N, C-alpha and C positions, 0 to 999 in steps of 0.2 A: 651202495652198502646193502648187503642181502638182509632180508627180513629174518628175524629170529623165529624159530619154531615155537609152538606152545610148550614143547618139552624143555627147550632151552630156557624159556622164560620161567617155567615152573622150577627148574633146577636153580636158577639164579635167585628167585624169590625165596626158595628154601634156604639157600646159603646166606642171604641177607638176614632172614629171620634168626638163623642160628648165630650169626655174628652179633646181632643186636642182643640176643638172649645172653650170650657169653659176656658181652661188654657190660651189660647191666649187672650181671652176677658179680663180675670182678669189681665193679664200683662199690657194690654193697659189701663185699668181702673186705675190700680195702678200708672202707669206712668203719666196719665193725672191728677190724684188727687194730686200727689206729697206727701208732708209732712203730709197732712191730713189723708193719708192712715193709719198712726200710731194710729189714733183715733178709728179705728175698732178693735174689739177683734178677737181672733181666731174663736170664735163661730159665730161672725158676718160674717166673710169671708166664713165660711162653709155654712151659710145660703145663702149668695150671690152666691156661686158656685152652690148650689142646685137649686136655682131659675133660674140661667143662663142655667143650664142643662135641666131643665123642658122646658124653652123657646126654647132652641136649637131644641128640638124635634118638636115643633110646627111652628117655623119660617122657611120659605123656605130658602134654602142655599144661593140663590142669594141675598135675603134680608139680611140674617145674615152677609154676607160678606160686605155689605154696611153700617152696623151700625158703627157709630163713637164712639166706646167705650171710646176712649181717651178724648172725649169731654164731657162725663158725669161729672156732678158736684158732690161734696160731698153730697149735699142734695138729688140728684137723687139716689145715691147708698144707702144712709140712708133709703130712701123711699122703695127701693127694699127690703132691709133687714127687714124693718117693715112689708111689705106685706108677706114676707117669714115667719116671726115669727108668724103672725096671721094664716097663712095657715098650719103651723106646726101641725101635729097630725090629719089633715084632709086627705081626699083622696089625694093621690100623684098627681092626675091629676085635681087639683082644678082649674077649667077653669077660674073663675073670677080672681084669683091671677095671672095666666099665662097671661091673657088678659091685666091686669093692668101693669104688668112688661113689657110686649111686647110694650105697649104704651109708657112707659118711654124710653125704649131702642131705639125705632124708632122715638122718638121726638113728638109723637102724644099725649103724656100724659102731656105735659108742657103747 
């Protein structure tokens, strides 16, 4: 088995941190929304996870750690999913979509 380069290890570590950040955020959102979480489809949740992952890349870690994911409302999450559905099929770094979702997450889009 060939050795992994430092670059490959760095990329994988970045990916693991992003996945963990998104996973933790989704858990907090789920807890905060409560029973309304059942209103989201599996596809909706995948879109939410994708958008959170895109935002994780662009949001400073210090800021990400201060986001009150558990305080997001059902309508906030629905809006994030709608933005994600519109951006689906576009360039994965759709800056407008990421900016809009980041504004929702940080409370600047309310």
